[in-house]
VMD Tcl script that builds the backbone (N, CA, C; Angstrom):
set m [mol new atoms 219]
animate dup $m
set s [atomselect $m all]
$s set {name element resname resid chain x y z} {
  {N N MET 1 A 0.892 -1.094 -0.105}
  {CA C MET 1 A 0.303 0.085 0.281}
  {C C MET 1 A 1.091 1.401 0.069}
  {N N LEU 2 A 1.998 1.145 0.641}
  {CA C LEU 2 A 2.692 2.004 0.672}
  {C C LEU 2 A 3.105 2.957 -0.621}
  {N N VAL 3 A 3.484 1.543 -1.487}
  {CA C VAL 3 A 4.430 1.991 -2.447}
  {C C VAL 3 A 3.459 2.800 -3.283}
  {N N GLN 4 A 2.541 2.077 -3.460}
  {CA C GLN 4 A 0.968 2.390 -4.269}
  {C C GLN 4 A 0.493 3.929 -3.748}
  {N N MET 5 A 0.644 4.162 -2.525}
  {CA C MET 5 A 0.283 5.559 -2.188}
  {C C MET 5 A 1.304 6.640 -2.829}
  {N N ILE 6 A 2.397 6.421 -2.733}
  {CA C ILE 6 A 3.548 7.304 -3.330}
  {C C ILE 6 A 3.562 7.365 -4.655}
  {N N LYS 7 A 3.372 6.336 -5.424}
  {CA C LYS 7 A 3.274 6.328 -6.578}
  {C C LYS 7 A 2.000 7.176 -7.266}
  {N N VAL 8 A 0.915 7.052 -6.463}
  {CA C VAL 8 A -0.282 7.936 -6.961}
  {C C VAL 8 A 0.321 9.645 -6.486}
  {N N GLY 9 A 0.737 9.777 -5.491}
  {CA C GLY 9 A 1.303 11.058 -5.105}
  {C C GLY 9 A 2.484 11.543 -5.604}
  {N N GLU 10 A 2.988 10.802 -6.530}
  {CA C GLU 10 A 4.226 11.414 -7.841}
  {C C GLU 10 A 3.253 11.614 -8.962}
  {N N GLU 11 A 2.264 10.682 -9.189}
  {CA C GLU 11 A 1.709 11.162 -10.588}
  {C C GLU 11 A 0.689 12.264 -10.255}
  {N N THR 12 A 0.070 12.626 -9.342}
  {CA C THR 12 A -0.633 13.711 -9.340}
  {C C THR 12 A -0.196 14.951 -8.476}
  {N N ALA 13 A 1.284 15.069 -8.386}
  {CA C ALA 13 A 1.969 15.699 -8.136}
  {C C ALA 13 A 1.690 16.564 -6.608}
  {N N ARG 14 A 1.110 15.317 -5.740}
  {CA C ARG 14 A 0.598 15.739 -4.388}
  {C C ARG 14 A 1.413 14.493 -3.626}
  {N N LEU 15 A 2.463 14.733 -3.578}
  {CA C LEU 15 A 3.563 13.746 -2.890}
  {C C LEU 15 A 3.828 14.049 -1.119}
  {N N ASP 16 A 3.502 15.550 -1.171}
  {CA C ASP 16 A 3.848 15.724 0.303}
  {C C ASP 16 A 2.350 15.237 1.124}
  {N N SER 17 A 1.073 15.756 0.584}
  {CA C SER 17 A 0.174 15.606 1.071}
  {C C SER 17 A -0.063 14.132 1.449}
  {N N ILE 18 A 0.209 13.350 0.132}
  {CA C ILE 18 A 0.170 11.897 0.272}
  {C C ILE 18 A 0.796 11.126 1.586}
  {N N ILE 19 A 2.166 11.538 1.487}
  {CA C ILE 19 A 2.797 11.117 3.006}
  {C C ILE 19 A 2.626 11.660 4.169}
  {N N LEU 20 A 1.925 12.757 4.128}
  {CA C LEU 20 A 1.475 13.028 5.336}
  {C C LEU 20 A -0.042 12.199 5.758}
  {N N LYS 21 A -0.714 11.863 4.591}
  {CA C LYS 21 A -1.759 10.764 5.219}
  {C C LYS 21 A -1.052 9.447 5.685}
  {N N ILE 22 A -0.409 8.790 4.726}
  {CA C ILE 22 A 0.585 7.867 4.983}
  {C C ILE 22 A 0.726 8.052 6.701}
  {N N ALA 23 A 1.852 9.003 6.698}
  {CA C ALA 23 A 1.924 8.785 8.118}
  {C C ALA 23 A 0.679 8.626 9.133}
  {N N ASP 24 A -0.082 9.385 9.233}
  {CA C ASP 24 A -1.124 9.696 9.967}
  {C C ASP 24 A -2.020 8.341 9.777}
  {N N PHE 25 A -1.722 7.488 8.745}
  {CA C PHE 25 A -2.403 5.961 8.825}
  {C C PHE 25 A -1.455 5.395 9.803}
  {N N TYR 26 A -0.163 5.452 9.524}
  {CA C TYR 26 A 0.931 4.274 10.274}
  {C C TYR 26 A 0.488 4.675 11.669}
  {N N ASP 27 A 0.734 6.098 11.877}
  {CA C ASP 27 A 0.453 6.539 13.356}
  {C C ASP 27 A -0.628 5.835 14.231}
  {N N ALA 28 A -1.815 5.864 13.279}
  {CA C ALA 28 A -3.291 5.106 13.912}
  {C C ALA 28 A -2.993 3.895 14.103}
  {N N GLU 29 A -2.358 3.350 12.998}
  {CA C GLU 29 A -1.900 1.813 13.125}
  {C C GLU 29 A -1.035 1.513 14.387}
  {N N ILE 30 A -0.399 2.141 14.969}
  {CA C ILE 30 A 0.871 1.771 15.713}
  {C C ILE 30 A 0.077 1.742 17.361}
  {N N ASP 31 A -0.955 2.797 17.379}
  {CA C ASP 31 A -1.599 3.511 18.249}
  {C C ASP 31 A -2.533 2.073 18.796}
  {N N THR 32 A -3.001 1.527 17.570}
  {CA C THR 32 A -4.031 0.566 17.846}
  {C C THR 32 A -3.537 -0.716 18.217}
  {N N THR 33 A -2.257 -1.058 17.518}
  {CA C THR 33 A -1.234 -2.413 17.983}
  {C C THR 33 A -0.877 -2.053 19.514}
  {N N VAL 34 A -0.414 -1.080 20.196}
  {CA C VAL 34 A -0.249 -0.964 21.617}
  {C C VAL 34 A -0.941 -0.945 22.318}
  {N N ASN 35 A -2.279 -0.415 22.071}
  {CA C ASN 35 A -3.407 -0.432 22.794}
  {C C ASN 35 A -3.718 -2.200 23.113}
  {N N ALA 36 A -3.936 -2.179 21.820}
  {CA C ALA 36 A -4.367 -4.686 21.807}
  {C C ALA 36 A -2.944 -5.108 22.849}
  {N N ILE 37 A -1.870 -4.767 22.295}
  {CA C ILE 37 A -0.778 -5.212 23.618}
  {C C ILE 37 A -0.776 -5.003 24.966}
  {N N ASN 38 A -1.015 -3.636 25.153}
  {CA C ASN 38 A -1.426 -3.224 26.867}
  {C C ASN 38 A -2.659 -3.935 27.359}
  {N N LYS 39 A -3.447 -4.246 26.419}
  {CA C LYS 39 A -4.681 -4.414 27.046}
  {C C LYS 39 A -4.669 -6.531 27.157}
  {N N THR 40 A -3.776 -7.003 26.677}
  {CA C THR 40 A -3.067 -8.379 26.747}
  {C C THR 40 A -2.075 -8.773 27.751}
  {N N ILE 41 A -1.122 -7.483 28.075}
  {CA C ILE 41 A -0.359 -7.801 28.879}
  {C C ILE 41 A -0.851 -7.250 30.568}
  {N N GLU 42 A -1.741 -6.464 30.576}
  {CA C GLU 42 A -2.027 -5.985 31.840}
  {C C GLU 42 A -2.563 -6.894 32.846}
  {N N PRO 43 A -3.621 -7.894 32.447}
  {CA C PRO 43 A -3.777 -8.809 33.210}
  {C C PRO 43 A -2.697 -10.017 33.690}
  {N N VAL 44 A -1.574 -10.304 32.795}
  {CA C VAL 44 A -0.647 -10.820 33.019}
  {C C VAL 44 A 0.389 -10.210 34.342}
  {N N ILE 45 A 0.195 -8.998 34.275}
  {CA C ILE 45 A 0.987 -8.520 35.155}
  {C C ILE 45 A 0.554 -8.288 36.610}
  {N N ILE 46 A -0.761 -8.000 36.332}
  {CA C ILE 46 A -2.158 -8.073 37.871}
  {C C ILE 46 A -1.432 -9.378 38.508}
  {N N VAL 47 A -1.337 -10.713 37.290}
  {CA C VAL 47 A -1.174 -11.891 38.433}
  {C C VAL 47 A 0.036 -12.114 38.664}
  {N N ILE 48 A 1.039 -11.808 38.038}
  {CA C ILE 48 A 2.559 -11.791 38.704}
  {C C ILE 48 A 2.210 -11.014 40.068}
  {N N MET 49 A 1.914 -9.580 39.969}
  {CA C MET 49 A 1.848 -8.838 40.981}
  {C C MET 49 A 1.257 -9.600 42.493}
  {N N ALA 50 A 0.150 -9.848 42.492}
  {CA C ALA 50 A -0.599 -11.265 43.143}
  {C C ALA 50 A 0.206 -11.813 43.823}
  {N N VAL 51 A 1.053 -12.711 43.031}
  {CA C VAL 51 A 2.129 -13.837 43.240}
  {C C VAL 51 A 3.073 -13.060 44.512}
  {N N VAL 52 A 3.755 -12.441 43.800}
  {CA C VAL 52 A 4.645 -11.543 44.495}
  {C C VAL 52 A 4.179 -10.970 46.056}
  {N N VAL 53 A 2.913 -10.563 46.102}
  {CA C VAL 53 A 2.615 -9.928 47.080}
  {C C VAL 53 A 2.005 -11.051 48.257}
  {N N GLY 54 A 1.654 -12.510 47.125}
  {CA C GLY 54 A 1.367 -12.951 48.187}
  {C C GLY 54 A 2.257 -13.967 49.096}
  {N N PHE 55 A 3.321 -14.098 48.435}
  {CA C PHE 55 A 4.737 -14.681 48.586}
  {C C PHE 55 A 5.450 -14.005 49.945}
  {N N ILE 56 A 5.562 -12.232 49.548}
  {CA C ILE 56 A 5.531 -11.385 50.870}
  {C C ILE 56 A 4.803 -11.453 51.992}
  {N N ALA 57 A 3.424 -11.817 51.963}
  {CA C ALA 57 A 2.388 -12.113 52.912}
  {C C ALA 57 A 2.718 -13.156 53.459}
  {N N VAL 58 A 3.295 -14.397 53.368}
  {CA C VAL 58 A 3.443 -15.511 53.403}
  {C C VAL 58 A 4.717 -15.570 54.204}
  {N N GLY 59 A 5.449 -14.744 53.642}
  {CA C GLY 59 A 7.033 -14.598 54.261}
  {C C GLY 59 A 6.968 -13.902 55.665}
  {N N ILE 60 A 5.794 -12.903 55.753}
  {CA C ILE 60 A 5.609 -12.587 56.840}
  {C C ILE 60 A 4.976 -12.869 57.932}
  {N N MET 61 A 4.060 -13.854 57.762}
  {CA C MET 61 A 2.909 -14.327 58.662}
  {C C MET 61 A 3.508 -15.496 58.773}
  {N N GLN 62 A 4.558 -16.219 58.309}
  {CA C GLN 62 A 5.183 -17.796 58.586}
  {C C GLN 62 A 5.908 -17.563 60.429}
  {N N PRO 63 A 7.066 -16.516 60.021}
  {CA C PRO 63 A 7.459 -16.398 61.084}
  {C C PRO 63 A 6.860 -16.201 62.493}
  {N N ILE 64 A 5.594 -15.333 62.304}
  {CA C ILE 64 A 4.769 -14.889 63.908}
  {C C ILE 64 A 3.972 -16.136 63.872}
  {N N MET 65 A 3.594 -17.111 62.921}
  {CA C MET 65 A 3.004 -18.609 63.312}
  {C C MET 65 A 3.583 -19.158 64.325}
  {N N ASN 66 A 4.756 -19.529 63.690}
  {CA C ASN 66 A 6.110 -19.979 64.091}
  {C C ASN 66 A 6.180 -19.645 65.781}
  {N N LEU 67 A 6.501 -18.417 65.756}
  {CA C LEU 67 A 6.248 -17.687 66.935}
  {C C LEU 67 A 5.371 -17.698 68.284}
  {N N SER 68 A 4.125 -17.736 67.976}
  {CA C SER 68 A 3.004 -17.909 68.655}
  {C C SER 68 A 2.659 -19.789 68.796}
  {N N GLU 69 A 3.146 -20.587 67.860}
  {CA C GLU 69 A 3.077 -21.820 68.403}
  {C C GLU 69 A 4.176 -22.266 69.496}
  {N N ALA 70 A 5.438 -21.512 69.338}
  {CA C ALA 70 A 6.514 -21.497 70.262}
  {C C ALA 70 A 6.064 -21.388 71.844}
  {N N ILE 71 A 5.229 -20.090 71.607}
  {CA C ILE 71 A 5.243 -19.690 72.858}
  {C C ILE 71 A 3.817 -20.654 73.509}
  {N N ALA 72 A 2.942 -20.829 72.908}
  {CA C ALA 72 A 1.703 -21.922 73.235}
  {C C ALA 72 A 2.200 -23.105 73.168}
  {N N GLY 73 A 3.390 -23.848 72.849}
  {CA C GLY 73 A 3.846 -24.833 73.157}
  {C C GLY 73 A 4.652 -25.072 74.267}
}
mol reanalyze $m
mol bondsrecalc $m
mol representation Tube
mol addrep $m
């Protein structure tokens, strides 16, 4: 498509406006792709953060539980 658009721009002597249209099109295409990638990666990052927070919580609670068992026992 890029080559065809440039060819049309050269034939009509409006290459500058055609190149600006191509730039706008690809800019919108990149925005769409980045948004789709973000929507895909976001749940994965949330799950990874939940696992990390869970490990930290278990790491803090386990010594407290062991201490309470030692005092009770």
